[in-house]
KEVOTI-968574 format. One record per residue (C-alpha): residue in three letters; x, y, z. Coordinates in steps of 0.25 Angstrom, whole numbers. Layout:
BEGIN
{r 'ALA' {X Y Z}}
...
***
This chain:
BEGIN
{r 'MET' {321 642 729}}
{r 'ALA' {335 645 725}}
{r 'CYS' {345 652 733}}
{r 'THR' {342 666 726}}
{r 'SER' {329 667 735}}
{r 'CYS' {335 663 748}}
{r 'SER' {332 673 759}}
{r 'SER' {347 676 763}}
{r 'GLY' {348 683 749}}
{r 'GLY' {359 682 739}}
{r 'GLY' {357 668 735}}
{r 'CYS' {369 659 731}}
{r 'SER' {382 665 725}}
{r 'SER' {382 655 714}}
{r 'SER' {378 660 700}}
{r 'ALA' {366 650 699}}
{r 'LYS' {353 656 706}}
{r 'GLY' {350 647 717}}
{r 'CYS' {355 633 720}}
{r 'GLY' {341 627 722}}
{r 'SER' {344 621 735}}
{r 'LYS' {333 629 742}}
{r 'GLY' {341 635 753}}
{r 'GLY' {350 623 755}}
{r 'CYS' {363 628 748}}
{r 'SER' {376 629 755}}
{r 'SER' {379 644 751}}
{r 'GLY' {373 648 765}}
{r 'GLY' {363 658 759}}
{r 'CYS' {351 649 759}}
{r 'THR' {354 642 771}}
{r 'ARG' {355 654 780}}
{r 'LEU' {349 650 794}}
{r 'ASN' {343 637 787}}
{r 'VAL' {340 624 794}}
{r 'PHE' {343 611 788}}
{r 'ASP' {331 602 786}}
{r 'TRP' {336 588 790}}
{r 'LEU' {321 582 788}}
{r 'GLN' {319 587 774}}
{r 'ASP' {323 573 768}}
{r 'VAL' {315 565 778}}
{r 'ASP' {303 558 773}}
{r 'LEU' {291 561 781}}
{r 'PRO' {278 552 782}}
{r 'SER' {267 555 773}}
{r 'ASP' {257 559 784}}
{r 'PHE' {267 568 791}}
{r 'LYS' {263 583 791}}
{r 'GLU' {275 592 789}}
{r 'PHE' {277 604 799}}
{r 'ASP' {269 616 793}}
{r 'LEU' {279 626 798}}
{r 'VAL' {291 631 789}}
{r 'GLU' {303 640 792}}
{r 'ILE' {305 651 783}}
{r 'ARG' {317 659 781}}
{r 'PHE' {318 674 777}}
{r 'LYS' {328 685 775}}
{r 'GLY' {340 685 784}}
{r 'GLY' {338 671 790}}
{r 'ARG' {325 675 797}}
{r 'LYS' {316 663 798}}
{r 'ASP' {301 661 802}}
{r 'PHE' {291 649 803}}
{r 'PHE' {279 649 794}}
{r 'ARG' {267 639 793}}
{r 'ASN' {265 631 780}}
{r 'THR' {250 630 780}}
{r 'SER' {249 627 766}}
{r 'ARG' {258 615 767}}
{r 'LEU' {267 620 756}}
{r 'PRO' {278 610 751}}
{r 'LEU' {290 619 755}}
{r 'VAL' {305 616 754}}
{r 'THR' {316 622 762}}
{r 'GLY' {320 635 754}}
{r 'ASP' {307 637 747}}
{r 'ALA' {302 652 746}}
{r 'VAL' {289 654 753}}
{r 'VAL' {279 665 755}}
{r 'VAL' {275 667 769}}
{r 'GLU' {266 677 777}}
{r 'ALA' {273 689 782}}
{r 'ALA' {271 695 795}}
{r 'GLY' {260 705 795}}
{r 'ASN' {256 705 780}}
{r 'GLY' {262 701 767}}
{r 'TRP' {271 689 763}}
{r 'HIS' {285 686 764}}
{r 'LEU' {295 676 757}}
{r 'GLY' {304 666 764}}
{r 'HIS' {311 653 762}}
{r 'VAL' {308 640 769}}
{r 'SER' {320 636 778}}
{r 'LEU' {314 624 786}}
{r 'LYS' {302 616 786}}
{r 'GLY' {297 603 792}}
{r 'GLU' {299 598 806}}
{r 'LEU' {312 606 807}}
{r 'VAL' {303 618 808}}
{r 'ARG' {296 613 820}}
{r 'LEU' {310 611 827}}
{r 'GLN' {314 626 823}}
{r 'MET' {301 631 829}}
{r 'ARG' {303 624 842}}
{r 'LYS' {318 629 842}}
{r 'LYS' {313 644 840}}
{r 'LYS' {301 642 849}}
{r 'VAL' {291 645 839}}
{r 'PRO' {277 638 842}}
{r 'VAL' {272 630 830}}
{r 'ASP' {257 635 832}}
{r 'SER' {261 650 833}}
{r 'LYS' {251 659 826}}
{r 'GLU' {263 668 821}}
{r 'ILE' {268 658 811}}
{r 'ARG' {264 663 797}}
{r 'GLY' {261 654 785}}
{r 'ILE' {267 651 772}}
{r 'LEU' {259 657 760}}
{r 'ARG' {265 650 748}}
{r 'VAL' {278 646 741}}
{r 'ALA' {285 658 735}}
{r 'THR' {283 660 720}}
{r 'SER' {293 666 710}}
{r 'GLN' {285 679 711}}
{r 'ASP' {286 679 726}}
{r 'VAL' {301 677 726}}
{r 'GLU' {304 688 715}}
{r 'ARG' {296 698 724}}
{r 'TRP' {304 694 736}}
{r 'GLU' {317 696 729}}
{r 'ALA' {313 709 724}}
{r 'VAL' {310 714 738}}
{r 'ARG' {323 708 744}}
{r 'ASP' {330 717 734}}
{r 'LEU' {324 730 741}}
{r 'GLU' {330 726 755}}
{r 'THR' {344 731 753}}
{r 'GLY' {340 745 748}}
{r 'THR' {330 746 759}}
{r 'MET' {340 743 770}}
{r 'PHE' {350 753 765}}
{r 'ARG' {339 764 764}}
{r 'ALA' {334 760 778}}
{r 'ARG' {348 762 784}}
{r 'SER' {349 776 778}}
{r 'VAL' {336 779 785}}
{r 'VAL' {341 774 798}}
{r 'GLU' {353 783 797}}
{r 'GLU' {345 795 794}}
{r 'LEU' {336 792 806}}
{r 'LYS' {349 790 815}}
{r 'LEU' {344 777 821}}
{r 'LYS' {353 768 828}}
{r 'MET' {349 755 821}}
{r 'LYS' {355 746 810}}
{r 'LEU' {347 741 799}}
{r 'SER' {352 727 795}}
{r 'ASP' {342 721 785}}
{r 'VAL' {329 723 778}}
{r 'GLU' {319 713 774}}
{r 'TYR' {307 715 765}}
{r 'GLN' {295 707 765}}
{r 'ALA' {292 699 752}}
{r 'ASP' {280 707 748}}
{r 'ARG' {287 720 751}}
{r 'THR' {277 725 761}}
{r 'ARG' {286 725 773}}
{r 'ALA' {301 727 776}}
{r 'THR' {308 723 789}}
{r 'PHE' {321 731 793}}
{r 'PHE' {330 723 803}}
{r 'TYR' {339 732 812}}
{r 'SER' {348 731 824}}
{r 'ALA' {349 742 835}}
{r 'GLU' {355 742 849}}
{r 'ASP' {344 751 855}}
{r 'ARG' {329 754 852}}
{r 'VAL' {327 762 839}}
{r 'ASP' {316 771 835}}
{r 'PHE' {314 768 820}}
{r 'ARG' {300 773 818}}
{r 'ASP' {305 784 809}}
{r 'LEU' {313 774 801}}
{r 'ILE' {301 765 799}}
{r 'ARG' {293 776 794}}
{r 'ARG' {304 781 784}}
{r 'LEU' {306 766 779}}
{r 'ALA' {292 763 777}}
{r 'ASP' {290 776 769}}
{r 'GLU' {302 774 760}}
{r 'PHE' {300 759 757}}
{r 'ARG' {285 758 758}}
{r 'VAL' {285 745 766}}
{r 'ARG' {281 741 780}}
{r 'VAL' {294 743 789}}
{r 'GLU' {297 733 800}}
{r 'MET' {310 735 809}}
{r 'ARG' {315 723 816}}
{r 'GLN' {327 724 826}}
{r 'ILE' {337 712 826}}
{r 'SER' {349 710 834}}
{r 'LEU' {364 711 829}}
{r 'ARG' {365 696 828}}
{r 'HIS' {352 695 819}}
{r 'GLU' {357 706 811}}
{r 'ALA' {370 698 808}}
{r 'GLY' {362 686 805}}
{r 'ARG' {354 693 795}}
{r 'LEU' {366 700 788}}
{r 'GLY' {375 688 789}}
{r 'GLY' {390 688 787}}
{r 'ILE' {403 680 790}}
{r 'GLY' {408 678 804}}
{r 'SER' {422 678 810}}
{r 'CYS' {422 663 808}}
{r 'GLY' {421 664 793}}
{r 'ARG' {407 658 793}}
{r 'GLU' {393 665 791}}
{r 'LEU' {387 671 803}}
{r 'CYS' {380 661 812}}
{r 'CYS' {368 670 814}}
{r 'SER' {366 671 799}}
{r 'THR' {367 656 796}}
{r 'TRP' {361 648 807}}
{r 'LEU' {361 655 821}}
{r 'THR' {347 660 824}}
{r 'ASP' {347 661 839}}
{r 'PHE' {356 672 845}}
{r 'LYS' {361 670 859}}
{r 'SER' {368 680 867}}
{r 'VAL' {383 680 867}}
{r 'SER' {391 686 879}}
{r 'THR' {406 688 881}}
{r 'THR' {405 677 892}}
{r 'ALA' {405 667 880}}
{r 'ALA' {418 673 876}}
{r 'ARG' {424 672 889}}
{r 'TYR' {421 658 891}}
{r 'GLN' {428 655 878}}
{r 'ASN' {440 663 882}}
{r 'LEU' {438 672 870}}
{r 'SER' {444 686 870}}
{r 'LEU' {433 697 873}}
{r 'ASN' {436 704 860}}
{r 'PRO' {423 710 854}}
{r 'ALA' {428 710 840}}
{r 'LYS' {431 695 840}}
{r 'LEU' {418 691 848}}
{r 'SER' {408 699 840}}
{r 'GLY' {402 695 828}}
{r 'GLN' {397 703 816}}
{r 'CYS' {384 707 824}}
{r 'GLY' {393 714 834}}
{r 'ARG' {389 704 845}}
{r 'LEU' {396 692 851}}
{r 'LYS' {397 681 842}}
{r 'CYS' {387 670 843}}
{r 'CYS' {397 659 841}}
{r 'LEU' {403 662 855}}
{r 'ASN' {391 654 861}}
{r 'TYR' {394 642 852}}
{r 'GLU' {405 636 861}}
{r 'LEU' {402 642 874}}
{r 'ASP' {396 629 880}}
{r 'THR' {409 622 876}}
{r 'TYR' {417 632 883}}
{r 'LEU' {408 632 895}}
{r 'ASP' {410 616 896}}
{r 'ALA' {425 617 895}}
{r 'LEU' {426 628 905}}
{r 'LYS' {421 619 916}}
{r 'ASP' {435 612 917}}
{r 'ILE' {442 625 917}}
{r 'PRO' {446 631 931}}
{r 'GLN' {441 645 934}}
{r 'VAL' {453 654 937}}
{r 'GLN' {448 666 945}}
{r 'ARG' {461 670 951}}
{r 'PRO' {476 668 947}}
{r 'LEU' {483 655 951}}
{r 'GLN' {493 656 962}}
{r 'THR' {507 651 960}}
{r 'GLU' {521 653 967}}
{r 'ARG' {525 661 955}}
{r 'GLY' {513 670 956}}
{r 'GLU' {499 671 951}}
{r 'ALA' {495 665 937}}
{r 'PHE' {483 672 930}}
{r 'LEU' {475 665 920}}
{r 'GLN' {477 669 905}}
{r 'LYS' {470 659 896}}
{r 'THR' {462 646 897}}
{r 'ASP' {460 635 886}}
{r 'ILE' {447 629 890}}
{r 'PHE' {447 617 881}}
{r 'LYS' {462 613 883}}
{r 'LYS' {460 617 898}}
{r 'ARG' {473 625 899}}
{r 'MET' {475 638 906}}
{r 'TRP' {486 649 905}}
{r 'PHE' {491 657 917}}
{r 'ALA' {501 668 918}}
{r 'PHE' {508 675 929}}
{r 'ARG' {508 689 932}}
{r 'GLY' {518 697 923}}
{r 'ASP' {521 684 915}}
{r 'ASN' {517 683 901}}
{r 'ASN' {519 668 900}}
{r 'TRP' {507 659 902}}
{r 'VAL' {507 646 908}}
{r 'MET' {497 635 903}}
{r 'ILE' {492 625 913}}
{r 'PRO' {480 615 913}}
{r 'THR' {467 618 920}}
{r 'GLU' {470 606 930}}
{r 'ARG' {483 614 935}}
{r 'VAL' {475 627 937}}
{r 'ARG' {465 619 946}}
{r 'GLU' {477 614 954}}
{r 'ILE' {483 627 956}}
{r 'GLN' {470 633 960}}
{r 'ASP' {468 622 970}}
{r 'MET' {482 625 975}}
{r 'ASN' {479 640 976}}
{r 'LYS' {467 637 985}}
{r 'ARG' {475 629 994}}
{r 'GLY' {485 640 995}}
{r 'GLU' {496 633 987}}
{r 'LYS' {503 639 975}}
{r 'PRO' {510 630 964}}
{r 'GLU' {524 634 960}}
{r 'ASN' {520 635 945}}
{r 'LEU' {507 634 937}}
{r 'LEU' {512 622 930}}
{r 'ALA' {511 609 937}}
{r 'PRO' {524 602 941}}
{r 'VAL' {528 592 931}}
{r 'LEU' {531 578 936}}
{r 'GLU' {541 569 927}}
{r 'GLU' {535 555 926}}
{r 'GLU' {544 543 925}}
{r 'ARG' {543 538 911}}
{r 'ALA' {541 523 910}}
{r 'PRO' {550 515 901}}
{r 'GLU' {545 512 888}}
{r 'VAL' {541 498 884}}
{r 'SER' {552 497 873}}
{r 'ALA' {562 499 884}}
{r 'HIS' {558 487 891}}
{r 'VAL' {555 478 879}}
{r 'GLU' {566 481 869}}
{r 'GLY' {574 493 875}}
{r 'ASN' {579 505 869}}
{r 'LEU' {585 503 855}}
{r 'ASP' {594 515 856}}
{r 'ARG' {600 511 870}}
{r 'LEU' {613 505 863}}
{r 'ASP' {615 518 855}}
{r 'ASP' {614 526 867}}
{r 'LYS' {623 517 875}}
{r 'ILE' {634 518 864}}
{r 'LYS' {632 533 863}}
{r 'SER' {633 535 878}}
{r 'GLY' {646 526 879}}
{r 'LYS' {653 535 868}}
{r 'ARG' {650 548 875}}
{r 'SER' {655 542 888}}
{r 'LYS' {668 538 882}}
{r 'ARG' {670 551 875}}
{r 'LYS' {668 558 888}}
{r 'LYS' {678 549 895}}
{r 'LYS' {688 552 884}}
{r 'LYS' {686 567 885}}
{r 'VAL' {688 567 900}}
{r 'SER' {701 558 899}}
{r 'ALA' {707 567 889}}
{r 'GLU' {704 579 897}}
{r 'GLN' {710 573 910}}
{r 'GLY' {722 567 902}}
{r 'GLN' {720 553 905}}
{r 'PRO' {720 541 895}}
{r 'VAL' {707 535 891}}
{r 'VAL' {706 521 895}}
{r 'ALA' {695 513 889}}
{r 'ALA' {688 503 897}}
{r 'PRO' {694 489 896}}
{r 'ALA' {686 479 887}}
{r 'PRO' {683 465 891}}
{r 'LYS' {694 455 889}}
{r 'LEU' {691 445 878}}
{r 'PRO' {699 433 875}}
{r 'GLN' {711 436 867}}
{r 'LYS' {715 429 854}}
{r 'GLU' {729 424 852}}
{r 'LYS' {736 432 842}}
{r 'LEU' {744 425 831}}
{r 'PRO' {759 427 830}}
{r 'THR' {764 438 822}}
{r 'PRO' {768 432 808}}
{r 'LYS' {782 435 804}}
{r 'ALA' {785 443 792}}
{r 'PRO' {790 435 781}}
{r 'ALA' {805 436 777}}
{r 'PRO' {807 446 765}}
{r 'PRO' {812 440 752}}
{r 'SER' {826 441 748}}
{r 'GLY' {829 454 740}}
{r 'THR' {821 463 748}}
{r 'GLU' {826 475 756}}
{r 'PRO' {825 476 771}}
{r 'ALA' {815 487 770}}
{r 'ALA' {806 478 763}}
{r 'SER' {807 467 774}}
{r 'ALA' {804 478 785}}
{r 'THR' {792 483 778}}
{r 'GLY' {787 469 776}}
{r 'ALA' {789 466 791}}
{r 'ALA' {781 479 795}}
{r 'GLU' {770 475 785}}
{r 'ALA' {769 461 791}}
{r 'GLN' {768 467 805}}
{r 'SER' {757 476 801}}
{r 'GLU' {749 464 795}}
{r 'VAL' {750 457 809}}
{r 'ARG' {747 469 817}}
{r 'ARG' {733 470 823}}
{r 'PRO' {723 477 814}}
{r 'ARG' {719 491 818}}
{r 'GLY' {707 500 816}}
{r 'SER' {693 496 814}}
{r 'ALA' {697 481 810}}
{r 'ALA' {703 479 824}}
{r 'ARG' {690 483 831}}
{r 'PRO' {680 473 836}}
{r 'LEU' {666 473 832}}
{r 'ASN' {662 478 846}}
{r 'ARG' {670 491 846}}
{r 'ARG' {666 496 860}}
{r 'SER' {669 484 869}}
{r 'HIS' {681 478 861}}
{r 'ARG' {688 489 855}}
{r 'ASN' {704 486 854}}
{r 'ARG' {702 473 861}}
{r 'SER' {715 468 858}}
{r 'ASP' {723 480 862}}
{r 'LYS' {716 480 876}}
{r 'ASP' {719 465 878}}
{r 'ASN' {733 468 875}}
{r 'LYS' {734 479 885}}
{r 'GLU' {727 471 896}}
{r 'GLY' {732 457 895}}
{r 'GLY' {743 457 885}}
{r 'LYS' {745 448 873}}
{r 'PRO' {742 433 874}}
{r 'GLU' {753 423 873}}
{r 'GLY' {759 419 860}}
{r 'THR' {757 432 853}}
{r 'ALA' {769 440 848}}
{r 'ASP' {772 454 850}}
{r 'THR' {771 461 837}}
{r 'PRO' {778 475 837}}
{r 'LYS' {768 486 831}}
{r 'PRO' {776 495 822}}
{r 'PRO' {773 510 824}}
{r 'ARG' {762 514 815}}
{r 'GLY' {767 522 803}}
{r 'ASN' {782 516 804}}
{r 'GLU' {780 508 791}}
{r 'PRO' {790 512 781}}
{r 'ARG' {784 519 769}}
{r 'PRO' {790 519 755}}
{r 'PRO' {796 531 750}}
{r 'ARG' {789 540 740}}
{r 'PRO' {794 537 726}}
{r 'THR' {803 548 720}}
{r 'PRO' {804 550 705}}
{r 'ASN' {816 544 697}}
{r 'PRO' {823 552 686}}
{r 'ASN' {820 540 677}}
{r 'GLY' {805 541 680}}
{r 'ASP' {804 529 690}}
{r 'SER' {801 530 704}}
{r 'ALA' {812 530 715}}
{r 'PRO' {817 517 720}}
{r 'ARG' {810 511 732}}
{r 'ALA' {815 502 743}}
{r 'ALA' {812 488 743}}
{r 'GLY' {799 484 749}}
{r 'GLU' {793 498 748}}
{r 'GLY' {788 497 734}}
{r 'GLY' {776 488 729}}
{r 'GLU' {763 486 736}}
{r 'ARG' {759 490 750}}
{r 'ASN' {762 483 763}}
{r 'GLY' {776 478 758}}
{r 'ARG' {770 468 749}}
{r 'SER' {782 469 739}}
{r 'SER' {792 466 750}}
{r 'ARG' {785 452 752}}
{r 'ARG' {784 449 737}}
{r 'GLY' {798 452 734}}
{r 'PRO' {805 460 724}}
{r 'ARG' {797 466 713}}
{r 'PRO' {799 461 698}}
{r 'PRO' {807 470 689}}
{r 'ARG' {799 480 681}}
{r 'PRO' {798 479 666}}
{r 'GLY' {806 491 663}}
{r 'GLY' {817 489 672}}
{r 'GLY' {819 492 687}}
{r 'SER' {823 483 698}}
{r 'PRO' {814 477 708}}
{r 'THR' {820 485 719}}
{r 'GLY' {816 498 714}}
{r 'ALA' {830 502 709}}
{r 'PRO' {831 511 696}}
{r 'SER' {833 503 684}}
{r 'THR' {843 507 673}}
{r 'PRO' {837 508 659}}
{r 'ALA' {843 499 649}}
{r 'SER' {853 504 639}}
***
């Protein structure tokens, strides 16, 4: 049959009527408390006799076993007509058949040769299905009318569901109550009003939630309405073992009882608690008594706090056992935390093989810092800074200072003096970066230190060093009334470094003017 005829009601939410999968769709309505038949595709021998008992599912997930005496070819999801309890017939759907039914009966402890097992009459026809659907439409109105009668009689009970038999000869009312209820007047009034045989069946709150269904706090459909059939008692001890807060609002399900899922991980927590020490009394330390605040079972961590202190101290379970053993011997540790011992770090392999690549940079940086500190200390004390003597190197013989060439005739004395000064500057030792050797740290100003320590070698002439900045500068040109520049001294004009003094007098200009720079007279 299609999904429109499943016992959970409602069918699929798609526009098409039924998916044709005979109870195997993924919408969840047809697979309510269903069992997967993993032997349905296995080819059985020809002489093998199939198990004649079949599991049938009814409204609300209720299941029962029936005997297939007629050996009808049934498929999971087929609608069948079965014998009802007492008299009449009822319609259900096949949920399981074959050898898996034998396993289910063994699980629920139902004997195979029980005489209470009723038989299957036939495969449901279209007329049977239409009559059953018409009867199902009466269940909602009957339930609301029965609730109003319960309120009129002031009975302390709760009607949760009504199920009509397919032949409309009997109606079963499911209710829940905390105490015993005298519902004789209720049965009499319901039988007179609906003209059916009334049967009252009390169920627990967990079964009620399973029949009604719903969505749990985990976001999934309730376990009791999808797959859970055996309800075990749940106590607050399971919540204590799992370190859960004993808040009824969080631990209770939609049925008002403790959630069934508290028992799912209880065995895992009990196995993990075997390695956790039992702290019956606070830990004794020199600082005071430490009280247990929290325990992480799987990470094996425990949090303690001192009296009047809001800061928690996290210590492993091994440390807790150690402190407990010390307290039994009458000893008190200084602190909850274990003393930290600094281990000597072994040198790395790279330090032995190739050394540290940054050692030279660190050495240079440390040398610069030490020199800067020495300079600062000497400046504060007013003492001159004396650099460390450099290692003596073999001195090279200096060439004799070449004499300045004689000035040509016709030049002024100033020009000759300028030429001599420029010649001395050419022979003078270079300064700046050009005079520094490649190794700047060990051979800086090597020639100056050698001169200070051992003097000059023989055969070198003393060349006087003129003071810096005493070279004669040419005067600035002043404008002439004729438009020419002011006369300049001999040797001061021309190119730089006194080149004009060596080349001789300048040739006369093509417009007049003397080579000495005297003003020329215009031709008349």
